[in-house]
N, C-alpha and C positions, 0 to 999 in steps of 0.2 A: 428090455429084452422081450422077445416075442412070447416066450412061455409065461412070463409074468402078466402080460396083457391078456393072454388067453385064460389064465387062472382067474384074473380079476373080472373079465367079462362074464365068464361062466358063473362065478360066485354071485355077481350082481344080478344076473338074469335069474338064477335060482332063488335068491333072496327077495327080489323085487317084482317078479312077474305077476304075482297075485295082486299087487297094488295097481300095476298097469292095467290088468284085466278089470279090476273093480272100478277104476276111474276111466275106463275106456280110452286108455292111452296106447300108443303103438311103440313096442320095443323094437329097436333096430340095432343089430350087432355092429353095423357099419358106423352108426352114430356114436356108439360107445368107443369104438376103435379110434375114430377121428378125435374125439374129446381127449382120450388117453394121451395122445401124442403131444398135446399142448399143455399138459398139467405136470405138476410135481407129484410123483407117485411113490408111495412107500408100501412095501410088502411087510406085513406084521409077522414076525417070526418068534418062535419059542423053541430053542434048540434047533432041530432040523425041520420042525413042523411049520407049515404056512397056515397061520390062524386066519388071515384075512388081508385087507389092504386099506389104504387111505389115499385119496386123490385130492390134491389142493390146487387152487388157483388164487390169484390175488389181483388187486387193483391198488390205487394210490392210498386208500384208506384202510382196507381190510384184507384178511386172508379168508378164503372160502373153503369149507370142507365140501367138496362136490360128491364124494363117496366116502363112507366109512362102513365097510362090510366085514363082518366076522362070520366064519363058518358056524353053523348051528351048534355043533358039538363043543365049541369053545366059548359060547356066550355065557355071561354070568360069572366069568372068572377074572374080570378086571382088565381085559385087553382093551376094550373100548375106552374106559376111563383113562388108562395109561396113555393111549394114543392121543386123546384129547389134550392131556397135559403136555405131551410132546409137541403138539401142534400149537398150543398156547406159547410155549417157549420159542418155537419157530416164528410165530407171529411177532413176538417181542424182538427177536433177533432181526427181523425184517423191518422193524420200526413201524408196524401197523398198529392201529389203536383197537381194532376189533376183530373178532373171529365170528364168521357167519355161516349159516347152513340153512338148507331147506329140507323138511321132512314131511312125508305123507301124514295127513291128519290122524289116520288110524294106525300109524306105526308105533309099536310099543317102545321103540328106541327113544321116543320123546322123554321118557322117564330118565334115561341115562343123561340126556342133554340137560334136562332141568337140574338133576343132581350135580351136574358139572358146571352150573352157573349160567346156563343159557336162559334167556327170556324170550317170549314171543314178541316180535316187533311188527308182524303183519301176517296176513293169510289170504288165501283165495279158495276156490272150490275144492282143491285137492291138497294143498300144502299149507304148512305153517312155516313162516320165516322166523328164524331164531338167531339171536346174537348174544355174544359174551364179550365184555370189555377185556382186552388183553391182560391187564394187570389184576384182574379179579379172579378169585378162586371159589 
């Protein structure tokens, strides 16, 4: 739905723009919108409140968390960990062996990913590439 994409785009821009600026990367709404249309997107709800969203893609071996965004006022309440476990279940359902993601090197969300069983498998100037085996908790 268009209002879900708008919510997700605005949340991602709000949450991530400081990293884009710090690493001298260009944010483009159009690029977000184009990527959204090719992914499996979940809106994270609690009662009637939209806490955030998760966006997934996959290949023959893995499922990729492309975005996991939670509104600031809902962070630290378990939504991110809950979503990761739901994505692990989806990864197993799709018969993929791994769950992968990329996170800015200075993003505190790394702590959540490490607690959730992800390990660093690569890096570049801006990002850490992290992975979790699907059957691991």
